[in-house]
C-alpha positions in Angstrom: -17.0 10.8 34.3 -18.9 12.7 32.2 -19.0 12.4 28.5 -17.2 14.8 26.7 -19.2 17.1 24.5 -19.1 18.8 21.0 -20.8 21.7 19.6 -20.5 21.9 15.5 -20.6 25.9 15.3 -21.2 25.6 11.3 -24.1 26.3 8.6 -26.1 22.8 8.0 -26.0 23.4 4.1 -24.3 21.0 1.2 -21.3 23.0 1.5 -20.3 22.8 4.9 -21.1 19.4 5.3 -22.2 19.9 9.2 -23.7 16.0 9.4 -20.4 14.9 8.5 -18.3 17.1 11.1 -20.8 15.6 13.6 -20.9 12.4 13.0 -17.1 12.0 13.1 -17.1 13.3 16.4 -19.6 11.5 17.8 -17.4 8.2 16.6 -14.8 9.6 18.6 -17.0 9.7 21.9 -18.4 12.9 22.1 -21.9 14.3 22.6 -23.2 17.0 20.2 -24.8 19.7 21.7 -24.4 23.6 22.5 -22.3 23.6 25.2 -22.7 26.8 27.1 -20.4 25.8 30.3 -17.3 24.5 28.3 -15.3 22.1 30.6 -11.8 21.3 29.5 -12.4 17.8 27.9 -15.2 19.5 25.2 -14.5 20.3 21.8 -15.9 23.5 19.4 -15.4 23.4 15.6 -15.8 26.3 13.6 -15.8 27.4 10.1 -12.9 30.3 10.1 -12.3 32.2 13.2 -14.8 35.3 12.9 -17.5 36.7 14.5 -19.7 34.6 16.1 -17.0 32.1 16.1 -14.4 34.4 17.4 -16.1 34.8 20.9 -17.0 31.3 21.0 -13.4 30.3 20.2 -12.0 32.2 23.6 -14.8 31.0 25.9 -13.6 27.7 25.1 -10.3 28.3 25.0 -10.4 29.6 29.2 -11.4 26.7 29.9 -8.5 24.9 28.3 -11.1 23.1 26.2 -10.1 22.7 22.0 -11.2 24.4 19.4 -10.9 23.3 15.6 -10.8 25.7 12.9 -12.4 24.5 9.5 -12.2 26.0 6.0 -12.1 25.0 2.7 -9.0 22.6 2.1 -5.7 24.2 1.4 -5.2 23.2 -2.4 -8.7 23.9 -3.1 -11.7 21.9 -2.2 -11.7 19.4 -5.2 -7.9 18.7 -5.2 -7.3 15.7 -7.2 -11.4 15.3 -7.4 -11.5 15.0 -3.4 -13.3 16.9 -0.7 -11.3 18.4 1.1 -11.1 20.8 4.1 -8.7 22.2 6.1 -8.7 21.5 10.0 -6.4 23.0 12.8 -6.2 23.6 16.2 -7.1 27.2 17.2 -6.4 28.7 13.9 -6.5 29.0 10.4 -3.7 29.1 7.3 -0.7 27.3 9.4 -0.9 29.8 12.2 -2.9 26.8 14.2 -1.8 23.6 15.4 -2.3 19.9 14.2 -0.6 16.5 14.6 2.4 15.8 12.0 2.7 12.6 10.6 4.9 11.0 8.4 5.6 11.3 4.3 2.9 8.8 3.0 0.0 10.9 3.3 1.3 13.2 0.6 3.6 10.7 -1.2 0.6 8.6 -2.1 -1.3 11.8 -3.5 1.4 11.1 -6.6 1.1 15.4 -7.1 3.9 16.1 -9.3 5.9 19.2 -8.2 7.0 21.3 -11.3 10.8 22.3 -11.9 11.4 25.8 -10.4 10.7 28.2 -13.5 13.4 30.3 -15.2 13.3 33.0 -17.5 10.3 34.5 -16.6 10.2 38.3 -16.1 6.5 39.0 -14.2 5.8 39.3 -10.4 2.3 38.4 -9.5 0.5 39.6 -6.1 -2.2 37.0 -5.9 -5.0 39.2 -4.6 -7.0 37.8 -1.6 -11.1 38.3 -0.6 -10.0 39.5 3.1 -12.4 36.7 4.6 -11.7 35.6 7.9 -9.8 35.9 11.8 -8.4 39.5 12.0 -4.9 39.4 11.8 -5.0 36.2 9.5 -7.2 37.7 6.6 -5.7 40.1 4.1 -5.5 43.0 5.2 -8.0 45.7 3.4 -6.3 46.9 -0.1 -3.3 44.4 0.9 -2.9 44.0 -2.9 -2.9 47.1 -4.2 -0.3 48.3 -1.2 2.0 46.1 -2.1 2.0 46.5 -5.7 2.8 50.5 -4.7 6.0 49.0 -2.8 7.0 46.3 -5.8 6.0 46.6 -8.8 4.3 43.5 -10.1 0.7 42.9 -12.0 -2.2 42.0 -9.2 -4.2 38.5 -10.1 -7.7 39.0 -8.3 -9.3 36.7 -6.9 -11.6 34.4 -8.5 -14.3 35.3 -6.5 -13.5 39.0 -7.3 -12.6 39.2 -10.8 -14.9 41.5 -13.3 -13.9 38.9 -16.0 -14.1 35.3 -16.0 -10.4 34.6 -15.0 -7.7 32.8 -16.8 -6.5 29.8 -15.1 -3.6 30.0 -12.4 -1.5 28.0 -14.5 -2.2 30.5 -18.0 -2.3 33.5 -15.4 1.6 32.8 -14.4 3.0 31.7 -17.8 5.9 34.2 -17.3 5.8 34.7 -13.9 9.4 34.9 -12.4 7.6 34.6 -8.7 4.5 35.7 -6.7 3.8 37.3 -3.9 1.0 36.5 -1.5 -0.1 37.4 2.2 -0.9 33.6 2.8 -3.0 32.2 0.0 -4.2 29.3 -1.5 -3.1 29.9 -5.0 0.3 31.1 -3.6 0.8 26.7 -2.7 -0.3 25.7 -5.8 2.1 28.0 -7.5 4.7 26.2 -5.8 3.0 23.4 -7.2 4.0 24.5 -10.7 7.5 25.7 -9.6 6.7 29.4 -9.2 8.6 30.8 -6.2 6.8 32.7 -3.4 7.3 35.5 -1.6 4.9 36.2 1.7 3.7 38.2 4.2 1.4 36.6 6.9 3.9 35.2 10.1 4.1 31.6 10.1 1.8 31.0 6.8 1.9 27.4 6.3 3.7 27.7 3.0 6.5 29.2 4.7 9.3 26.6 4.5 9.2 26.4 1.0 9.2 30.6 0.3 10.7 33.7 1.6 9.3 36.7 3.4 8.2 39.7 2.0 10.7 41.3 3.8 13.4 39.5 1.7 11.5 41.0 -1.8 14.3 41.7 -4.1 17.0 39.1 -3.5 16.7 35.7 -5.6 13.6 33.8 -4.8 14.0 30.6 -2.9 13.8 27.5 -5.2 14.7 24.7 -2.8 13.1 21.0 -4.2 13.7 19.6 -0.7 11.9 22.4 2.1 9.1 22.5 -0.7 8.6 18.6 -0.8 8.8 19.0 3.5 6.5 22.1 3.4 4.0 19.9 1.4 4.1 16.9 3.6 3.4 18.6 6.2 0.4 20.3 5.0 -0.9 16.9 3.9 -1.7 16.2 7.5 -3.8 19.9 7.8 -6.4 18.7 5.6 -8.7 15.7 5.2 -11.0 14.5 2.7 -14.7 14.5 4.0 -14.8 10.6 4.5 -11.8 10.9 6.9 -14.1 13.5 8.9 -17.5 11.5 9.0 -15.6 8.3 10.3 -13.7 10.2 12.8 -10.3 9.4 11.8 -9.5 13.0 10.8 -10.6 14.0 14.5 -8.3 11.8 15.9 -5.4 12.5 14.4 -6.1 15.9 15.4 -7.3 15.4 18.8 -4.3 13.0 19.5 -6.6 10.2 20.7 -5.7 6.7 20.9 -5.6 5.7 16.9 
């Protein structure tokens, strides 16, 4: 039997750490190489799913091969001092697939989930950069169009803000609720106890939030749903050492653990 191959279509820069992804797949038995003729047992790793990555992904998926989509960790790349990357099969932001385990992965992080806010008056619309796969990335001028429909105030994405942005916690100090397409900032808002309305279908935070079509009704404040959502999310992001050791890929590819 031919040894399975893995193509790692990522940059070599320090931010992406391609060598760690490649080493983790080698630990799992894959040969790291260009794969012009993918077979079912092969794997492709891409950063997000746009441009060349999307074309390669379709080529692999046509023969039944797995495509692993990587991005920055859902709660921030440096969450709790770590080095986190989101990983899923096929797509990003909750629209892909990953193997969910027990509650311990989230619980062991000891992340305090704040009580739900009360008394806030603001609706804050969380702007995004619109980078990534069509249909998953925030549409052009989404925040502005959302504001025209719903009112509220736009918080510019830190990468687009003209001035140095204040911290999310400071900016949401008077928030009653936030509105998102499908952002990491909204997940952090949920940790802070600020309810969320979302528009991206199957966004990774949907279990703890309400769809934007329900905006105007009382927002969702459900402790059990919020905890369940974060326990699932914990299995969709991995630290760099878990990627380098192969542990993340074994779980994601459902290999023998």
